[in-house]
mmCIF file of the N, C-alpha and C atoms, coordinates in Angstrom:
data_MODEL
# 
_entry.id   MODEL 
# 
loop_
_atom_site.group_PDB 
_atom_site.id 
_atom_site.type_symbol 
_atom_site.label_atom_id 
_atom_site.label_alt_id 
_atom_site.label_comp_id 
_atom_site.label_asym_id 
_atom_site.label_entity_id 
_atom_site.label_seq_id 
_atom_site.pdbx_PDB_ins_code 
_atom_site.Cartn_x 
_atom_site.Cartn_y 
_atom_site.Cartn_z 
_atom_site.occupancy 
_atom_site.B_iso_or_equiv 
_atom_site.pdbx_formal_charge 
_atom_site.auth_seq_id 
_atom_site.auth_comp_id 
_atom_site.auth_asym_id 
_atom_site.auth_atom_id 
_atom_site.pdbx_PDB_model_num 
ATOM 1   N N  . MET A 1 1  ? -62.650 77.959 16.456 1.00 0.00 ? 1  MET A N  1 
ATOM 2   C CA . MET A 1 1  ? -62.079 76.733 15.935 1.00 0.00 ? 1  MET A CA 1 
ATOM 3   C C  . MET A 1 1  ? -60.681 76.528 16.508 1.00 0.00 ? 1  MET A C  1 
ATOM 4   N N  . ILE A 1 2  ? -60.396 75.320 16.893 1.00 0.00 ? 2  ILE A N  1 
ATOM 5   C CA . ILE A 1 2  ? -59.074 74.965 17.399 1.00 0.00 ? 2  ILE A CA 1 
ATOM 6   C C  . ILE A 1 2  ? -58.133 74.802 16.211 1.00 0.00 ? 2  ILE A C  1 
ATOM 7   N N  . ASN A 1 3  ? -56.947 75.399 16.288 1.00 0.00 ? 3  ASN A N  1 
ATOM 8   C CA . ASN A 1 3  ? -56.048 75.338 15.149 1.00 0.00 ? 3  ASN A CA 1 
ATOM 9   C C  . ASN A 1 3  ? -54.663 74.783 15.475 1.00 0.00 ? 3  ASN A C  1 
ATOM 10  N N  . LYS A 1 4  ? -54.535 74.076 16.607 1.00 0.00 ? 4  LYS A N  1 
ATOM 11  C CA . LYS A 1 4  ? -53.253 73.474 16.954 1.00 0.00 ? 4  LYS A CA 1 
ATOM 12  C C  . LYS A 1 4  ? -53.477 72.060 17.485 1.00 0.00 ? 4  LYS A C  1 
ATOM 13  N N  . ALA A 1 5  ? -52.565 71.162 17.112 1.00 0.00 ? 5  ALA A N  1 
ATOM 14  C CA . ALA A 1 5  ? -52.600 69.789 17.625 1.00 0.00 ? 5  ALA A CA 1 
ATOM 15  C C  . ALA A 1 5  ? -51.221 69.451 18.174 1.00 0.00 ? 5  ALA A C  1 
ATOM 16  N N  . VAL A 1 6  ? -51.192 68.452 19.051 1.00 0.00 ? 6  VAL A N  1 
ATOM 17  C CA . VAL A 1 6  ? -49.937 68.088 19.695 1.00 0.00 ? 6  VAL A CA 1 
ATOM 18  C C  . VAL A 1 6  ? -49.925 66.584 19.995 1.00 0.00 ? 6  VAL A C  1 
ATOM 19  N N  . PHE A 1 7  ? -48.739 66.015 19.957 1.00 0.00 ? 7  PHE A N  1 
ATOM 20  C CA . PHE A 1 7  ? -48.513 64.635 20.400 1.00 0.00 ? 7  PHE A CA 1 
ATOM 21  C C  . PHE A 1 7  ? -47.679 64.733 21.664 1.00 0.00 ? 7  PHE A C  1 
ATOM 22  N N  . ILE A 1 8  ? -48.161 64.097 22.749 1.00 0.00 ? 8  ILE A N  1 
ATOM 23  C CA . ILE A 1 8  ? -47.410 64.131 24.010 1.00 0.00 ? 8  ILE A CA 1 
ATOM 24  C C  . ILE A 1 8  ? -47.194 62.715 24.541 1.00 0.00 ? 8  ILE A C  1 
ATOM 25  N N  . LYS A 1 9  ? -46.106 62.566 25.270 1.00 0.00 ? 9  LYS A N  1 
ATOM 26  C CA . LYS A 1 9  ? -45.849 61.372 26.073 1.00 0.00 ? 9  LYS A CA 1 
ATOM 27  C C  . LYS A 1 9  ? -45.816 61.869 27.512 1.00 0.00 ? 9  LYS A C  1 
ATOM 28  N N  . TRP A 1 10 ? -46.535 61.154 28.388 1.00 0.00 ? 10 TRP A N  1 
ATOM 29  C CA . TRP A 1 10 ? -46.628 61.628 29.766 1.00 0.00 ? 10 TRP A CA 1 
ATOM 30  C C  . TRP A 1 10 ? -46.805 60.462 30.724 1.00 0.00 ? 10 TRP A C  1 
ATOM 31  N N  . HIS A 1 11 ? -46.521 60.717 31.982 1.00 0.00 ? 11 HIS A N  1 
ATOM 32  C CA . HIS A 1 11 ? -46.667 59.699 33.022 1.00 0.00 ? 11 HIS A CA 1 
ATOM 33  C C  . HIS A 1 11 ? -47.973 59.909 33.776 1.00 0.00 ? 11 HIS A C  1 
ATOM 34  N N  . ASP A 1 12 ? -48.678 58.804 34.000 1.00 0.00 ? 12 ASP A N  1 
ATOM 35  C CA . ASP A 1 12 ? -49.944 58.830 34.719 1.00 0.00 ? 12 ASP A CA 1 
ATOM 36  C C  . ASP A 1 12 ? -49.869 57.846 35.878 1.00 0.00 ? 12 ASP A C  1 
ATOM 37  N N  . ALA A 1 13 ? -50.750 58.012 36.841 1.00 0.00 ? 13 ALA A N  1 
ATOM 38  C CA . ALA A 1 13 ? -50.829 57.070 37.957 1.00 0.00 ? 13 ALA A CA 1 
ATOM 39  C C  . ALA A 1 13 ? -51.223 55.694 37.430 1.00 0.00 ? 13 ALA A C  1 
ATOM 40  N N  . GLN A 1 14 ? -50.763 54.676 38.117 1.00 0.00 ? 14 GLN A N  1 
ATOM 41  C CA . GLN A 1 14 ? -51.090 53.301 37.740 1.00 0.00 ? 14 GLN A CA 1 
ATOM 42  C C  . GLN A 1 14 ? -51.509 52.563 39.001 1.00 0.00 ? 14 GLN A C  1 
ATOM 43  N N  . SER A 1 15 ? -52.554 51.761 38.885 1.00 0.00 ? 15 SER A N  1 
ATOM 44  C CA . SER A 1 15 ? -53.005 51.019 40.061 1.00 0.00 ? 15 SER A CA 1 
ATOM 45  C C  . SER A 1 15 ? -53.004 49.525 39.773 1.00 0.00 ? 15 SER A C  1 
ATOM 46  N N  . VAL A 1 16 ? -52.919 48.760 40.851 1.00 0.00 ? 16 VAL A N  1 
ATOM 47  C CA . VAL A 1 16 ? -52.990 47.302 40.783 1.00 0.00 ? 16 VAL A CA 1 
ATOM 48  C C  . VAL A 1 16 ? -54.074 46.870 41.758 1.00 0.00 ? 16 VAL A C  1 
ATOM 49  N N  . ASP A 1 17 ? -54.946 45.989 41.314 1.00 0.00 ? 17 ASP A N  1 
ATOM 50  C CA . ASP A 1 17 ? -56.088 45.612 42.133 1.00 0.00 ? 17 ASP A CA 1 
ATOM 51  C C  . ASP A 1 17 ? -56.021 44.148 42.593 1.00 0.00 ? 17 ASP A C  1 
ATOM 52  N N  . ASP A 1 18 ? -54.841 43.577 42.552 1.00 0.00 ? 18 ASP A N  1 
ATOM 53  C CA . ASP A 1 18 ? -54.672 42.182 42.964 1.00 0.00 ? 18 ASP A CA 1 
ATOM 54  C C  . ASP A 1 18 ? -54.224 42.113 44.430 1.00 0.00 ? 18 ASP A C  1 
ATOM 55  N N  . TRP A 1 19 ? -54.485 40.972 45.052 1.00 0.00 ? 19 TRP A N  1 
ATOM 56  C CA . TRP A 1 19 ? -53.925 40.711 46.375 1.00 0.00 ? 19 TRP A CA 1 
ATOM 57  C C  . TRP A 1 19 ? -52.440 40.452 46.170 1.00 0.00 ? 19 TRP A C  1 
ATOM 58  N N  . THR A 1 20 ? -51.621 41.266 46.821 1.00 0.00 ? 20 THR A N  1 
ATOM 59  C CA . THR A 1 20 ? -50.182 41.197 46.607 1.00 0.00 ? 20 THR A CA 1 
ATOM 60  C C  . THR A 1 20 ? -49.451 41.366 47.927 1.00 0.00 ? 20 THR A C  1 
ATOM 61  N N  . CYS A 1 21 ? -48.394 40.611 48.084 1.00 0.00 ? 21 CYS A N  1 
ATOM 62  C CA . CYS A 1 21 ? -47.523 40.759 49.250 1.00 0.00 ? 21 CYS A CA 1 
ATOM 63  C C  . CYS A 1 21 ? -46.833 42.128 49.161 1.00 0.00 ? 21 CYS A C  1 
ATOM 64  N N  . PRO A 1 22 ? -46.795 42.886 50.241 1.00 0.00 ? 22 PRO A N  1 
ATOM 65  C CA . PRO A 1 22 ? -46.185 44.222 50.198 1.00 0.00 ? 22 PRO A CA 1 
ATOM 66  C C  . PRO A 1 22 ? -44.759 44.243 49.676 1.00 0.00 ? 22 PRO A C  1 
ATOM 67  N N  . THR A 1 23 ? -43.998 43.179 49.888 1.00 0.00 ? 23 THR A N  1 
ATOM 68  C CA . THR A 1 23 ? -42.611 43.158 49.408 1.00 0.00 ? 23 THR A CA 1 
ATOM 69  C C  . THR A 1 23 ? -42.533 42.987 47.897 1.00 0.00 ? 23 THR A C  1 
ATOM 70  N N  . GLU A 1 24 ? -43.652 42.619 47.258 1.00 0.00 ? 24 GLU A N  1 
ATOM 71  C CA . GLU A 1 24 ? -43.667 42.429 45.805 1.00 0.00 ? 24 GLU A CA 1 
ATOM 72  C C  . GLU A 1 24 ? -44.240 43.642 45.058 1.00 0.00 ? 24 GLU A C  1 
ATOM 73  N N  . VAL A 1 25 ? -44.689 44.638 45.799 1.00 0.00 ? 25 VAL A N  1 
ATOM 74  C CA . VAL A 1 25 ? -45.254 45.830 45.173 1.00 0.00 ? 25 VAL A CA 1 
ATOM 75  C C  . VAL A 1 25 ? -44.120 46.707 44.656 1.00 0.00 ? 25 VAL A C  1 
ATOM 76  N N  . VAL A 1 26 ? -44.153 46.986 43.356 1.00 0.00 ? 26 VAL A N  1 
ATOM 77  C CA . VAL A 1 26 ? -43.144 47.835 42.725 1.00 0.00 ? 26 VAL A CA 1 
ATOM 78  C C  . VAL A 1 26 ? -43.847 49.094 42.211 1.00 0.00 ? 26 VAL A C  1 
ATOM 79  N N  . PRO A 1 27 ? -43.555 50.240 42.821 1.00 0.00 ? 27 PRO A N  1 
ATOM 80  C CA . PRO A 1 27 ? -44.208 51.458 42.355 1.00 0.00 ? 27 PRO A CA 1 
ATOM 81  C C  . PRO A 1 27 ? -43.703 51.854 40.971 1.00 0.00 ? 27 PRO A C  1 
ATOM 82  N N  . LYS A 1 28 ? -44.653 52.085 40.051 1.00 0.00 ? 28 LYS A N  1 
ATOM 83  C CA . LYS A 1 28 ? -44.261 52.565 38.735 1.00 0.00 ? 28 LYS A CA 1 
ATOM 84  C C  . LYS A 1 28 ? -45.407 53.349 38.123 1.00 0.00 ? 28 LYS A C  1 
ATOM 85  N N  . LEU A 1 29 ? -45.044 54.263 37.242 1.00 0.00 ? 29 LEU A N  1 
ATOM 86  C CA . LEU A 1 29 ? -46.026 55.082 36.546 1.00 0.00 ? 29 LEU A CA 1 
ATOM 87  C C  . LEU A 1 29 ? -46.317 54.473 35.177 1.00 0.00 ? 29 LEU A C  1 
ATOM 88  N N  . ALA A 1 30 ? -47.509 54.734 34.673 1.00 0.00 ? 30 ALA A N  1 
ATOM 89  C CA . ALA A 1 30 ? -47.868 54.304 33.325 1.00 0.00 ? 30 ALA A CA 1 
ATOM 90  C C  . ALA A 1 30 ? -47.388 55.363 32.341 1.00 0.00 ? 30 ALA A C  1 
ATOM 91  N N  . GLU A 1 31 ? -46.780 54.926 31.225 1.00 0.00 ? 31 GLU A N  1 
ATOM 92  C CA . GLU A 1 31 ? -46.417 55.844 30.151 1.00 0.00 ? 31 GLU A CA 1 
ATOM 93  C C  . GLU A 1 31 ? -47.583 55.902 29.174 1.00 0.00 ? 31 GLU A C  1 
ATOM 94  N N  . VAL A 1 32 ? -48.080 57.115 28.930 1.00 0.00 ? 32 VAL A N  1 
ATOM 95  C CA . VAL A 1 32 ? -49.247 57.316 28.066 1.00 0.00 ? 32 VAL A CA 1 
ATOM 96  C C  . VAL A 1 32 ? -48.842 58.178 26.877 1.00 0.00 ? 32 VAL A C  1 
ATOM 97  N N  . HIS A 1 33 ? -49.336 57.807 25.685 1.00 0.00 ? 33 HIS A N  1 
ATOM 98  C CA . HIS A 1 33 ? -49.123 58.601 24.474 1.00 0.00 ? 33 HIS A CA 1 
ATOM 99  C C  . HIS A 1 33 ? -50.478 59.158 24.050 1.00 0.00 ? 33 HIS A C  1 
ATOM 100 N N  . THR A 1 34 ? -50.560 60.468 23.845 1.00 0.00 ? 34 THR A N  1 
ATOM 101 C CA . THR A 1 34 ? -51.816 61.117 23.506 1.00 0.00 ? 34 THR A CA 1 
ATOM 102 C C  . THR A 1 34 ? -51.611 62.070 22.333 1.00 0.00 ? 34 THR A C  1 
ATOM 103 N N  . LEU A 1 35 ? -52.522 61.984 21.370 1.00 0.00 ? 35 LEU A N  1 
ATOM 104 C CA . LEU A 1 35 ? -52.559 62.901 20.236 1.00 0.00 ? 35 LEU A CA 1 
ATOM 105 C C  . LEU A 1 35 ? -53.880 63.650 20.314 1.00 0.00 ? 35 LEU A C  1 
ATOM 106 N N  . GLY A 1 36 ? -53.828 64.987 20.377 1.00 0.00 ? 36 GLY A N  1 
ATOM 107 C CA . GLY A 1 36 ? -55.073 65.725 20.528 1.00 0.00 ? 36 GLY A CA 1 
ATOM 108 C C  . GLY A 1 36 ? -54.989 67.152 20.035 1.00 0.00 ? 36 GLY A C  1 
ATOM 109 N N  . LEU A 1 37 ? -56.157 67.763 19.964 1.00 0.00 ? 37 LEU A N  1 
ATOM 110 C CA . LEU A 1 37 ? -56.290 69.168 19.576 1.00 0.00 ? 37 LEU A CA 1 
ATOM 111 C C  . LEU A 1 37 ? -56.191 70.015 20.844 1.00 0.00 ? 37 LEU A C  1 
ATOM 112 N N  . ILE A 1 38 ? -55.376 71.051 20.809 1.00 0.00 ? 38 ILE A N  1 
ATOM 113 C CA . ILE A 1 38 ? -55.174 71.889 21.994 1.00 0.00 ? 38 ILE A CA 1 
ATOM 114 C C  . ILE A 1 38 ? -56.392 72.782 22.202 1.00 0.00 ? 38 ILE A C  1 
ATOM 115 N N  . LEU A 1 39 ? -57.100 72.536 23.294 1.00 0.00 ? 39 LEU A N  1 
ATOM 116 C CA . LEU A 1 39 ? -58.273 73.335 23.651 1.00 0.00 ? 39 LEU A CA 1 
ATOM 117 C C  . LEU A 1 39 ? -57.864 74.538 24.501 1.00 0.00 ? 39 LEU A C  1 
ATOM 118 N N  . SER A 1 40 ? -56.986 74.275 25.484 1.00 0.00 ? 40 SER A N  1 
ATOM 119 C CA . SER A 1 40 ? -56.473 75.362 26.316 1.00 0.00 ? 40 SER A CA 1 
ATOM 120 C C  . SER A 1 40 ? -55.146 74.928 26.934 1.00 0.00 ? 40 SER A C  1 
ATOM 121 N N  . GLU A 1 41 ? -54.407 75.945 27.380 1.00 0.00 ? 41 GLU A N  1 
ATOM 122 C CA . GLU A 1 41 ? -53.101 75.672 27.981 1.00 0.00 ? 41 GLU A CA 1 
ATOM 123 C C  . GLU A 1 41 ? -52.723 76.848 28.865 1.00 0.00 ? 41 GLU A C  1 
ATOM 124 N N  . ASP A 1 42 ? -52.173 76.510 30.042 1.00 0.00 ? 42 ASP A N  1 
ATOM 125 C CA . ASP A 1 42 ? -51.595 77.533 30.899 1.00 0.00 ? 42 ASP A CA 1 
ATOM 126 C C  . ASP A 1 42 ? -50.282 76.989 31.440 1.00 0.00 ? 42 ASP A C  1 
ATOM 127 N N  . ASP A 1 43 ? -49.724 77.627 32.448 1.00 0.00 ? 43 ASP A N  1 
ATOM 128 C CA . ASP A 1 43 ? -48.415 77.203 32.940 1.00 0.00 ? 43 ASP A CA 1 
ATOM 129 C C  . ASP A 1 43 ? -48.451 75.863 33.667 1.00 0.00 ? 43 ASP A C  1 
ATOM 130 N N  . LYS A 1 44 ? -49.640 75.372 34.073 1.00 0.00 ? 44 LYS A N  1 
ATOM 131 C CA . LYS A 1 44 ? -49.733 74.112 34.821 1.00 0.00 ? 44 LYS A CA 1 
ATOM 132 C C  . LYS A 1 44 ? -50.454 72.992 34.083 1.00 0.00 ? 44 LYS A C  1 
ATOM 133 N N  . MET A 1 45 ? -51.345 73.320 33.146 1.00 0.00 ? 45 MET A N  1 
ATOM 134 C CA . MET A 1 45 ? -52.233 72.311 32.570 1.00 0.00 ? 45 MET A CA 1 
ATOM 135 C C  . MET A 1 45 ? -52.350 72.445 31.058 1.00 0.00 ? 45 MET A C  1 
ATOM 136 N N  . LEU A 1 46 ? -52.424 71.293 30.386 1.00 0.00 ? 46 LEU A N  1 
ATOM 137 C CA . LEU A 1 46 ? -52.695 71.224 28.953 1.00 0.00 ? 46 LEU A CA 1 
ATOM 138 C C  . LEU A 1 46 ? -54.006 70.462 28.787 1.00 0.00 ? 46 LEU A C  1 
ATOM 139 N N  . THR A 1 47 ? -54.987 71.074 28.127 1.00 0.00 ? 47 THR A N  1 
ATOM 140 C CA . THR A 1 47 ? -56.275 70.436 27.899 1.00 0.00 ? 47 THR A CA 1 
ATOM 141 C C  . THR A 1 47 ? -56.428 70.144 26.414 1.00 0.00 ? 47 THR A C  1 
ATOM 142 N N  . LEU A 1 48 ? -56.665 68.869 26.107 1.00 0.00 ? 48 LEU A N  1 
ATOM 143 C CA . LEU A 1 48 ? -56.795 68.425 24.723 1.00 0.00 ? 48 LEU A CA 1 
ATOM 144 C C  . LEU A 1 48 ? -58.193 67.896 24.456 1.00 0.00 ? 48 LEU A C  1 
ATOM 145 N N  . ALA A 1 49 ? -58.654 68.082 23.227 1.00 0.00 ? 49 ALA A N  1 
ATOM 146 C CA . ALA A 1 49 ? -59.881 67.458 22.746 1.00 0.00 ? 49 ALA A CA 1 
ATOM 147 C C  . ALA A 1 49 ? -59.442 66.362 21.776 1.00 0.00 ? 49 ALA A C  1 
ATOM 148 N N  . LEU A 1 50 ? -60.022 65.182 21.912 1.00 0.00 ? 50 LEU A N  1 
ATOM 149 C CA . LEU A 1 50 ? -59.591 64.059 21.088 1.00 0.00 ? 50 LEU A CA 1 
ATOM 150 C C  . LEU A 1 50 ? -60.442 63.888 19.831 1.00 0.00 ? 50 LEU A C  1 
ATOM 151 N N  . ASN A 1 51 ? -61.632 64.519 19.788 1.00 0.00 ? 51 ASN A N  1 
ATOM 152 C CA . ASN A 1 51 ? -62.524 64.398 18.634 1.00 0.00 ? 51 ASN A CA 1 
ATOM 153 C C  . ASN A 1 51 ? -63.073 65.764 18.242 1.00 0.00 ? 51 ASN A C  1 
ATOM 154 N N  . ARG A 1 52 ? -63.330 65.923 16.934 1.00 0.00 ? 52 ARG A N  1 
ATOM 155 C CA . ARG A 1 52 ? -63.943 67.154 16.432 1.00 0.00 ? 52 ARG A CA 1 
ATOM 156 C C  . ARG A 1 52 ? -65.073 66.811 15.473 1.00 0.00 ? 52 ARG A C  1 
ATOM 157 N N  . ASP A 1 53 ? -66.235 67.402 15.689 1.00 0.00 ? 53 ASP A N  1 
ATOM 158 C CA . ASP A 1 53 ? -67.382 67.314 14.794 1.00 0.00 ? 53 ASP A CA 1 
ATOM 159 C C  . ASP A 1 53 ? -67.224 68.430 13.759 1.00 0.00 ? 53 ASP A C  1 
ATOM 160 N N  . MET A 1 54 ? -66.859 68.078 12.533 1.00 0.00 ? 54 MET A N  1 
ATOM 161 C CA . MET A 1 54 ? -66.564 69.067 11.496 1.00 0.00 ? 54 MET A CA 1 
ATOM 162 C C  . MET A 1 54 ? -67.812 69.826 11.054 1.00 0.00 ? 54 MET A C  1 
ATOM 163 N N  . THR A 1 55 ? -68.990 69.228 11.168 1.00 0.00 ? 55 THR A N  1 
ATOM 164 C CA . THR A 1 55 ? -70.230 69.872 10.736 1.00 0.00 ? 55 THR A CA 1 
ATOM 165 C C  . THR A 1 55 ? -70.600 71.032 11.655 1.00 0.00 ? 55 THR A C  1 
ATOM 166 N N  . ASN A 1 56 ? -70.530 70.802 12.960 1.00 0.00 ? 56 ASN A N  1 
ATOM 167 C CA . ASN A 1 56 ? -70.968 71.810 13.938 1.00 0.00 ? 56 ASN A CA 1 
ATOM 168 C C  . ASN A 1 56 ? -69.826 72.482 14.689 1.00 0.00 ? 56 ASN A C  1 
ATOM 169 N N  . ASP A 1 57 ? -68.592 72.104 14.378 1.00 0.00 ? 57 ASP A N  1 
ATOM 170 C CA . ASP A 1 57 ? -67.406 72.617 15.078 1.00 0.00 ? 57 ASP A CA 1 
ATOM 171 C C  . ASP A 1 57 ? -67.525 72.427 16.586 1.00 0.00 ? 57 ASP A C  1 
ATOM 172 N N  . ASN A 1 58 ? -67.924 71.199 16.985 1.00 0.00 ? 58 ASN A N  1 
ATOM 173 C CA . ASN A 1 58 ? -67.977 70.808 18.391 1.00 0.00 ? 58 ASN A CA 1 
ATOM 174 C C  . ASN A 1 58 ? -66.859 69.813 18.675 1.00 0.00 ? 58 ASN A C  1 
ATOM 175 N N  . TYR A 1 59 ? -66.509 69.691 19.945 1.00 0.00 ? 59 TYR A N  1 
ATOM 176 C CA . TYR A 1 59 ? -65.400 68.829 20.354 1.00 0.00 ? 59 TYR A CA 1 
ATOM 177 C C  . TYR A 1 59 ? -65.848 67.908 21.482 1.00 0.00 ? 59 TYR A C  1 
ATOM 178 N N  . SER A 1 60 ? -65.158 66.751 21.617 1.00 0.00 ? 60 SER A N  1 
ATOM 179 C CA . SER A 1 60 ? -65.489 65.815 22.697 1.00 0.00 ? 60 SER A CA 1 
ATOM 180 C C  . SER A 1 60 ? -64.230 65.091 23.165 1.00 0.00 ? 60 SER A C  1 
ATOM 181 N N  . CYS A 1 61 ? -64.417 64.317 24.208 1.00 0.00 ? 61 CYS A N  1 
ATOM 182 C CA . CYS A 1 61 ? -63.333 63.509 24.805 1.00 0.00 ? 61 CYS A CA 1 
ATOM 183 C C  . CYS A 1 61 ? -62.167 64.385 25.239 1.00 0.00 ? 61 CYS A C  1 
ATOM 184 N N  . PHE A 1 62 ? -62.417 65.217 26.223 1.00 0.00 ? 62 PHE A N  1 
ATOM 185 C CA . PHE A 1 62 ? -61.388 66.115 26.739 1.00 0.00 ? 62 PHE A CA 1 
ATOM 186 C C  . PHE A 1 62 ? -60.506 65.399 27.751 1.00 0.00 ? 62 PHE A C  1 
ATOM 187 N N  . ILE A 1 63 ? -59.233 65.744 27.737 1.00 0.00 ? 63 ILE A N  1 
ATOM 188 C CA . ILE A 1 63 ? -58.293 65.221 28.722 1.00 0.00 ? 63 ILE A CA 1 
ATOM 189 C C  . ILE A 1 63 ? -57.469 66.395 29.236 1.00 0.00 ? 63 ILE A C  1 
ATOM 190 N N  . HIS A 1 64 ? -57.295 66.450 30.553 1.00 0.00 ? 64 HIS A N  1 
ATOM 191 C CA . HIS A 1 64 ? -56.534 67.511 31.212 1.00 0.00 ? 64 HIS A CA 1 
ATOM 192 C C  . HIS A 1 64 ? -55.254 66.873 31.755 1.00 0.00 ? 64 HIS A C  1 
ATOM 193 N N  . VAL A 1 65 ? -54.110 67.253 31.209 1.00 0.00 ? 65 VAL A N  1 
ATOM 194 C CA . VAL A 1 65 ? -52.837 66.649 31.594 1.00 0.00 ? 65 VAL A CA 1 
ATOM 195 C C  . VAL A 1 65 ? -51.988 67.699 32.311 1.00 0.00 ? 65 VAL A C  1 
ATOM 196 N N  . PRO A 1 66 ? -51.572 67.408 33.550 1.00 0.00 ? 66 PRO A N  1 
ATOM 197 C CA . PRO A 1 66 ? -50.651 68.329 34.225 1.00 0.00 ? 66 PRO A CA 1 
ATOM 198 C C  . PRO A 1 66 ? -49.337 68.407 33.448 1.00 0.00 ? 66 PRO A C  1 
ATOM 199 N N  . LYS A 1 67 ? -48.860 69.610 33.205 1.00 0.00 ? 67 LYS A N  1 
ATOM 200 C CA . LYS A 1 67 ? -47.618 69.773 32.439 1.00 0.00 ? 67 LYS A CA 1 
ATOM 201 C C  . LYS A 1 67 ? -46.421 69.114 33.131 1.00 0.00 ? 67 LYS A C  1 
ATOM 202 N N  . SER A 1 68 ? -46.482 69.003 34.439 1.00 0.00 ? 68 SER A N  1 
ATOM 203 C CA . SER A 1 68 ? -45.377 68.375 35.170 1.00 0.00 ? 68 SER A CA 1 
ATOM 204 C C  . SER A 1 68 ? -45.261 66.884 34.848 1.00 0.00 ? 68 SER A C  1 
ATOM 205 N N  . CYS A 1 69 ? -46.293 66.291 34.266 1.00 0.00 ? 69 CYS A N  1 
ATOM 206 C CA . CYS A 1 69 ? -46.279 64.869 33.901 1.00 0.00 ? 69 CYS A CA 1 
ATOM 207 C C  . CYS A 1 69 ? -45.796 64.632 32.468 1.00 0.00 ? 69 CYS A C  1 
ATOM 208 N N  . ILE A 1 70 ? -45.723 65.681 31.657 1.00 0.00 ? 70 ILE A N  1 
ATOM 209 C CA . ILE A 1 70 ? -45.340 65.546 30.248 1.00 0.00 ? 70 ILE A CA 1 
ATOM 210 C C  . ILE A 1 70 ? -43.822 65.523 30.129 1.00 0.00 ? 70 ILE A C  1 
ATOM 211 N N  . PHE A 1 71 ? -43.292 64.475 29.447 1.00 0.00 ? 71 PHE A N  1 
ATOM 212 C CA . PHE A 1 71 ? -41.847 64.405 29.248 1.00 0.00 ? 71 PHE A CA 1 
ATOM 213 C C  . PHE A 1 71 ? -41.447 64.476 27.775 1.00 0.00 ? 71 PHE A C  1 
ATOM 214 N N  . PHE A 1 72 ? -42.416 64.499 26.858 1.00 0.00 ? 72 PHE A N  1 
ATOM 215 C CA . PHE A 1 72 ? -42.139 64.677 25.431 1.00 0.00 ? 72 PHE A CA 1 
ATOM 216 C C  . PHE A 1 72 ? -43.332 65.390 24.804 1.00 0.00 ? 72 PHE A C  1 
ATOM 217 N N  . ARG A 1 73 ? -43.025 66.330 23.912 1.00 0.00 ? 73 ARG A N  1 
ATOM 218 C CA . ARG A 1 73 ? -44.094 67.085 23.243 1.00 0.00 ? 73 ARG A CA 1 
ATOM 219 C C  . ARG A 1 73 ? -43.649 67.461 21.836 1.00 0.00 ? 73 ARG A C  1 
ATOM 220 N N  . LYS A 1 74 ? -44.559 67.250 20.869 1.00 0.00 ? 74 LYS A N  1 
ATOM 221 C CA . LYS A 1 74 ? -44.261 67.622 19.480 1.00 0.00 ? 74 LYS A CA 1 
ATOM 222 C C  . LYS A 1 74 ? -45.537 68.164 18.840 1.00 0.00 ? 74 LYS A C  1 
ATOM 223 N N  . ASN A 1 75 ? -45.438 69.340 18.236 1.00 0.00 ? 75 ASN A N  1 
ATOM 224 C CA . ASN A 1 75 ? -46.576 69.907 17.521 1.00 0.00 ? 75 ASN A CA 1 
ATOM 225 C C  . ASN A 1 75 ? -46.857 69.078 16.278 1.00 0.00 ? 75 ASN A C  1 
ATOM 226 N N  . VAL A 1 76 ? -48.141 68.990 15.897 1.00 0.00 ? 76 VAL A N  1 
ATOM 227 C CA . VAL A 1 76 ? -48.569 68.195 14.748 1.00 0.00 ? 76 VAL A CA 1 
ATOM 228 C C  . VAL A 1 76 ? -49.283 69.118 13.763 1.00 0.00 ? 76 VAL A C  1 
ATOM 229 N N  . PRO A 1 77 ? -48.892 69.084 12.470 1.00 0.00 ? 77 PRO A N  1 
ATOM 230 C CA . PRO A 1 77 ? -49.575 69.927 11.478 1.00 0.00 ? 77 PRO A CA 1 
ATOM 231 C C  . PRO A 1 77 ? -51.050 69.558 11.348 1.00 0.00 ? 77 PRO A C  1 
ATOM 232 N N  . LEU A 1 78 ? -51.893 70.557 11.114 1.00 0.00 ? 78 LEU A N  1 
ATOM 233 C CA . LEU A 1 78 ? -53.328 70.340 11.007 1.00 0.00 ? 78 LEU A CA 1 
ATOM 234 C C  . LEU A 1 78 ? -53.840 70.416 9.573  1.00 0.00 ? 78 LEU A C  1 
ATOM 235 N N  . LYS A 1 79 ? -53.070 70.036 8.601  1.00 0.00 ? 79 LYS A N  1 
ATOM 236 C CA . LYS A 1 79 ? -53.497 70.168 7.209  1.00 0.00 ? 79 LYS A CA 1 
ATOM 237 C C  . LYS A 1 79 ? -54.729 69.344 6.868  1.00 0.00 ? 79 LYS A C  1 
ATOM 238 N N  . TYR A 1 80 ? -55.058 68.315 7.654  1.00 0.00 ? 80 TYR A N  1 
ATOM 239 C CA . TYR A 1 80 ? -56.218 67.476 7.372  1.00 0.00 ? 80 TYR A CA 1 
ATOM 240 C C  . TYR A 1 80 ? -57.479 67.944 8.095  1.00 0.00 ? 80 TYR A C  1 
ATOM 241 N N  . PHE A 1 81 ? -57.387 69.003 8.878  1.00 0.00 ? 81 PHE A N  1 
ATOM 242 C CA . PHE A 1 81 ? -58.529 69.468 9.676  1.00 0.00 ? 81 PHE A CA 1 
ATOM 243 C C  . PHE A 1 81 ? -59.148 70.742 9.117  1.00 0.00 ? 81 PHE A C  1 
ATOM 244 N N  . LYS A 1 82 ? -59.054 70.970 7.834  1.00 0.00 ? 82 LYS A N  1 
ATOM 245 C CA . LYS A 1 82 ? -59.606 72.196 7.250  1.00 0.00 ? 82 LYS A CA 1 
ATOM 246 C C  . LYS A 1 82 ? -60.961 71.967 6.672  1.00 0.00 ? 82 LYS A C  1 
# 
């Protein structure tokens, strides 16, 4: 059973699919906010599960975020996941 949750703010790649003049292209990253259950973590990657099946203790909707992209992190109490 996963027993830790976290709220992170991180930067992700952003794309534009419109016809645009090169002089009007402004490179920028998307700011993403994610709340998830910590599935695994090492020095380079944080893997979160976004859903938990309480009946079977299964998880879904995994996201793998490079730690180098995270600029804010806060642990979240799990009192509602018992």
